[in-house]
C-alpha positions, -999 to 999 in steps of 0.1 A, spaced: 437 555 -699 420 574 -684 436 615 -683 419 632 -650 444 620 -629 476 631 -653 497 656 -658 507 676 -687 539 691 -702 528 711 -736 552 707 -768 548 741 -787 562 759 -817 563 795 -813 583 805 -835 564 808 -871 534 832 -887 525 841 -921 524 817 -951 495 789 -934 516 758 -953 546 770 -949 539 775 -911 524 747 -911 560 724 -918 580 753 -901 558 745 -871 551 707 -871 589 699 -875 599 722 -848 578 701 -825 588 672 -839 625 690 -833 614 696 -794 606 655 -787 634 647 -800 657 671 -784 637 653 -752 640 615 -760 672 621 -767 682 636 -729 659 613 -715 639 652 -695 619 678 -700 647 702 -688 642 740 -674 642 765 -705 677 770 -690 696 738 -695 678 736 -730 695 769 -736 732 756 -734 718 723 -754 697 735 -782 705 769 -789 678 771 -816 649 757 -790 620 783 -790 593 794 -759 567 812 -756 581 852 -760 553 862 -732 540 840 -705 575 828 -687 561 829 -654 584 800 -645 613 813 -654 641 799 -667 650 774 -642 616 754 -641 599 734 -658 560 741 -661 534 713 -666 494 708 -655 468 694 -642 437 682 -658 408 710 -657 387 683 -644 412 676 -620 418 709 -597 436 702 -564 428 724 -530 453 750 -543 438 752 -569 409 759 -557 419 788 -534 436 804 -563 399 810 -584 390 820 -553 412 847 -549 417 854 -583 377 851 -592 381 874 -626 416 856 -643 403 834 -674 442 818 -680 441 785 -665 470 761 -675 457 730 -688 433 754 -722 466 776 -725 496 749 -722 475 720 -737 446 723 -753 450 752 -771 465 759 -802 464 746 -839 486 719 -827 481 709 -795 500 678 -779 520 674 -745 536 645 -728 517 634 -703 532 624 -674 520 599 -644 509 605 -613 538 590 -597 560 619 -604 541 633 -570 564 611 -549 596 627 -560 592 660 -572 582 688 -553 552 700 -576 550 739 -565 512 759 -570 528 790 -586 518 814 -620 488 805 -642 454 783 -626 459 748 -620 500 754 -635 527 735 -612 563 742 -618 592 720 -606 628 730 -604 645 703 -616 645 684 -651 613 660 -651 624 624 -656 609 612 -690 602 579 -667 574 591 -657 561 594 -690 524 575 -698 515 590 -735 526 611 -759 486 630 -767 475 652 -796 441 664 -795 424 655 -825 418 692 -849 397 688 -875 430 689 -899 446 657 -883 408 640 -868 406 626 -906 433 605 -907 424 583 -871 387 578 -871 355 592 -878 319 614 -862 317 640 -841 330 621 -807 365 623 -817 366 658 -811 356 652 -775 388 634 -771 423 629 -776 447 607 -794 472 591 -773 502 578 -781 514 554 -749 544 538 -738 
């Protein structure tokens, strides 16, 4: 699957710190719970809706550029659009990047991969940081093509061997 032309919504946990073993289990369970909630309702929800349905779901304590009424998604970092090129010209020294921050970074990076047809039915507002798009309504899972997991050293051993795996993603397609 070609990923450059896709959009991504990161599913991460921000609750647990401390002991590695305890943190890993709680973090993975929290991520699985978030996926379960998304699949159950059939939508990626803005945080205001998440709070109503699932009081125990957390979000990043600082990075809240989208407020509580928008869903943030990211373009692939190798496929910026004109709005992103203009953004980078304006904020040359700004190093944050939605793809790296939301999708590619972290111990257990995973995301919902959305196909390009999302652009036909939703207004993808260039807002927040470089490569970020914000959507003013829940995003239907009918646009979901896969779940991606970046194969870090902990999980890579279970799928394939070799250095090439570090440069690819593990995709669970529909």
